[in-house]
N, C-alpha and C positions, 0 to 999 in steps of 0.2 A: 130786371136783373140788378138795377142800381141799389135796391134795398138789400141785396145779398152781399155787397162788397165788404162791408165791415164785419158781418158775421163770418163770411168765408175766410177773410184775412185773419180774424181773431182765432178761429178754430185751427187754421193752418199754423199759426204761431204757437198756440197752446200744444198742439200735437207735436211740433218740433221740440219744444222744451221738455215735454214728458219723455220723448224718445231719447233725448240727450241723457236724461237721468236713468232711463232703463238700460242703456248700453254702457253706462259709466263703468260698471264693474267688469264687463266683458273686456273693455279696452285696458283697464288698469290691472287685470287679473294676474299677469305674469309678475308684476311688482308686488301686488298684494299677497299673492301666494308665497313669494319668497320671504317676506317679512313675517307672515303668520305661520310659516312652516307647514303649508298645506299643498295638496296637489293642484296644479293649475286647472286640471280637468274638472275640478269641483265647480267651475263656472256653470257647468250643465245642471248641477243640483241647485245652485243659487237661482239660475234662470227658471228652473221648474217651480221653485217656491214663488217667484214673482208672478208666474202665470197661474198657479193654483189660486192664489189670492185674487188675481185679476179676473179669472174666470168666474169665481163665486160672486165677487162684487158686481161684475157686469150683469149677472142675472137679476140682481136686486136694484139695479141703477134706475130703471124706468120710473118707479114710483117717486123717488126724490127729484128726478129731472122734471117731472110734470108738476110736482108740488112747489119746489123751490126755484126752479129755473135752471137751465143748462149752464149759465154763467156761474152761478153759485156753486154748482157741483164741480165745475172745472177749477174754481178757486180751492175747493177742498182737495182736489187731486194734486194741485201744485204744492199745497202745504204738506201733504203726505210725502211727496217726493223730496221736499227740502228736509223734512225730519229724517227720512231714510238716509240721505247723503250725509247728514250731520252724524248719525249713528255710525256710518261706515268709517268716518274719520277717527273713531276711537281706537282703531287698530286692534280689535279683539274679534275672535271668530264668532262668539255669541252676538257681538254688536253687528257684525256683518250679516248674520242671519236675520236679526231684527230689522236691519236696514232694507234687505230685499223684501221683507213683508210689507213695510211701508211703501216701497216703490211699487209693489204689486197693487196696493190699494190706490195708488195714483194712476196706474195704467187702466184699471178696470172700467171706470165709467166714461172714458173719453169718447169712444166710438158711439155708444148710445146717445150721449149728449149732443155730439155733432150731427148725428143723423136726425135727431129731433129738431134741431135748428134748421138744417139745410133743406129737409123735406118740405118745410113750410115756407121757405124763402125762395126756392129755386124752381123754375118750370121743369116739368118732368122730362122734356126733350133735352134738357141740359144736365140731367142727373149724372151721366157718366163722366163728363168733363169736370164738373164742379166737385163731385165726390173725389175724383182723382186729384184735383188740385189740393183739396184738404188733406188727402192722404200722402201728398208729397212731403208733408211735415215729418213723416216717419223717416224716409231716406235722408232728408235734409238734416234732421236731428242726429241721425246715426253718422252722417258725414261729418257734422260738426264735432261729435264725440270723438271720431277717429282722428281728427286734427287737433282739437282743442286740448283733450286730456293728455296726450303725449307732451304738448307744449307746457301745460300747467305742471305736469309731473316733473319736467326738467327743471322748473324754477321753484316749485313749492313742495315737491314730493307728492305721493298719491293722497296723503291725508289732507294736505292743503288744497289739492285739486278738488277733493270731495266737498270741502267747505266753500270753495268759490262757486261750485255748481249749485250748492244749496242756497247760497245768497242770490244767484240768478233766478232760481225758482221762486223765491220770496218776492223779488222785484216783479216777476211776471204776474204773480198773484195780485199784487197791488195795482198793476196796470189793468188787469181784467176788471177790477172794481170800477174803474173809470169808464169802461166800455160796456158794463153789464146791461144797462138799459137798452142798448142797441143790439145786444146778442140775444137776450131772452125774447121768446116769442109768446109763449103762454105760461103764465104762472097762475094756475087756477086753484084757489083754496077749496079743499074738499074734493077735488078731482083726483081720481085714482087711475092708474094704468091697468091693463088687463092682468089677471093673475099670472104668476110665473109659469105654473103648470099648464094653463090654457095656452100661453104663448108657445111653450115647448111642443105641445100636442099639435098646434096649428102648423108650426114649421115642419115637424117630422111627418105630418100628414099631407103636406103640399108637395107634389111631385118635383117641381123646380126648386123650391126653397130647400127641400131635403138634399138634393144633389149639390146645391150651392153651399149648404152648411157643412156637409161632410167633406166635400172637396176643399173647402177653406181649411179644414183641420189638417188635411194632408199637405196642402201647399204651405201652410205655416210651418210644418215640420221642416220642409226644405229651406224656407226663408230664414228661420231662426237658427238652424244648425249652421247655415252659411254665415249669418251675421254675427252670431255669438262665438263661433269657433274659429272664424277666419284668422284673426290675429294670432291666437294660440297655435293654430295649425301651421301657419306660415312661419312662425317663430320656432316651433319645435321640429317640424318636418322638413322645412326648406331652409332653415338657418337665417331667415331675414330678421333684421332688427325690428323692435316694436314700432319705431317711427316709420320704417318703410312699410311694414305690414299695415299699420294704421292708415298710411297714405293710400294703399290699394283699397282698403275698406272704404275710405272716403270717396275715391274715384268710382267704385262700384255703386255706392249709394247715389252719387250724382247721375250716373248713367241710368240707374233705376228710376230716378226722379223724372228724367226726360221720357223714358219709355212708359211710365205710369200715366203721363199726360196723353201720350199717343194712344195708349190702350183705352183710356176713358173717352177720348174723342171718337175713336173708331167704334167703340161700343154704343155710341149714340146714333150710329149709322147702320150697323149690321147687328145681328143678334149677339148679345153679350156672352151667352153660353158658348157660342162658337169661338169668340175671341179668347175666352178663358181656357177652352180646350186646347187650342193651338199654342197658347202661352205655356200650358202645362207640358206639351211636347218639347218646347224649347228649353224649359227648366230641366227636363229629363236629360237632354243632351249636355247642357251646361254642368249639371251635377256630376255626370260621368267624367267629363273633361277635367273638372277640378280634382276628382278622386284619382285621376291618372297622373297628376303632377309628381315628378320625381324630385329628390333632394338636389340633383344637379341640373334641373331644368333651368334654362336661361331666364333671367329676370323679365326680359321683354315678353317671353311666352307666358310666364306666370301671370304677368299683368294683363295680357290679352285674354287669357282664359278666365281669370277672376272677374275682370270688369265685364266681359261678355256674359258670364253667368249672372252677375249681379244685375245686369240690365233687364233680365227677364224674371228672375226669382223675386224681385222687389216690385214688379210692375202691375200685378194683378189686383191688389187690394181694393182700390177705388172702384174698379169695374164691378167687382163682386158685391161691394156694399151698395153701389148704385142700383144693381139689379134687385138686391134684397129690398131696398127702399121702394123701388118701383112696384114690386109684387106685394108689399105690405098693405093690410087693410087701412083705410083712412083713419088717421088719428092714432095709429098704433105703431108708428115707425120706430120709436124708441124701444118699445117692447120687443119687436121683431129683431131689431139690431142687437138688443141685449142677448138674445138667444144665439144669433150668428157669432157675436163676439165671444161668447162663452165657449161655443164649439171650436172656434178658431184658436182661442187661447189654450184649449185642451191639447191641441197639437203641440203647442209650445211647452206644455207640462210634460208630456210623454216623450216628445221627440229628442230634445237635447240630452236627457239622461240616458236614453237608449243608444243614442249616437255615441256618447262618452263610453258606455259599456262596450259596444262593438269596437270602438277605436282602441280601447285599452286591452281587450281580450284578443282581438284579431288584428285589425289595423285601421288606419284612417281610410284607406282605399275601400275596404269592405264596408265601412260605415257610410261613405258617400254612395256606393253602389246600392246599398239597401234603401237609402232615401230615394234614389233615382227610380227604383222599382215601384215604390209607393206612389210617387208623383205620376208615373206613367199610368198606373191604374186609375188614378183620379182624373187624369186628362182624358183618357178614353171614355170614362163614364160621362163626362160633360159633353163630349162630341156625339 
């Protein structure tokens, strides 16, 4: 396990930095929307663009990872994130659209790259815990975004906050260069990964991988509608300040981080499909509870419900990725992870815009209840 320390820590930090960039617009959206004279609910459309780009690039990521190395691919991702945030600072609607395209390019290859590294460094009996440790980079990054961006916006405005985050991504890219020789495992000239269509056929034809892939799509719908809409929901529906709503987002991400580690460790001891199924039932209950929040609900109860839901809706990813890696053919972990990532990100493409549509036409409550119904179906399938 000693040889895995630097790769795991590096992938954790890279994941956190990318997650900060991905959530940046979601946290800043109320202020961005006001200055650009657009509806704050457009955050759902922007999120969909991020994940359309990410889903497509994830499918094509395995080849460059094998040829160039995961470290180099991660550097590319950090550069794309920095460019996207810099575009966002231009304060134009078209620039914001371009920004989310670049951020999507940053998000796409991260999971396949980390799966490629960790599957070759970590003993299989530790997959659940180690993949979950790496995946804690997502809630850690989201928590940082929920705290850091309101602070930066208060001092530099949302445009200045975007530029500061872009600079952070560039610094991270340079640090990765110093560690790249200890991150990359195989950089084989002339070596190619399995074809994209072969990988897709294998996943969809494998009973367990098929369930894992499609349930990941449904779970991501719940995870991303919660993460990307929480600040706007609490601001518009409950009358909380952006700073207060951002604090609850941060606390929910931290709770999810702890539960992600618990889920990974438990998944190394009992069947991971069982862990994921029961997690889905917990997500269903939490989603219903968040949807039932009223405008006059006491803050302490809002906090309890939000943090409780966050602790489960964010907890499942590492366990799911570990089982995917465990079931992947030898040497094809990146290719299989690319398919799973693309399926999961598809949920992020369709989920937030449909959530926004239901919230706008009917109500936020109806939107949360619809998500809960989808998650319940996925959870029962895994059980």
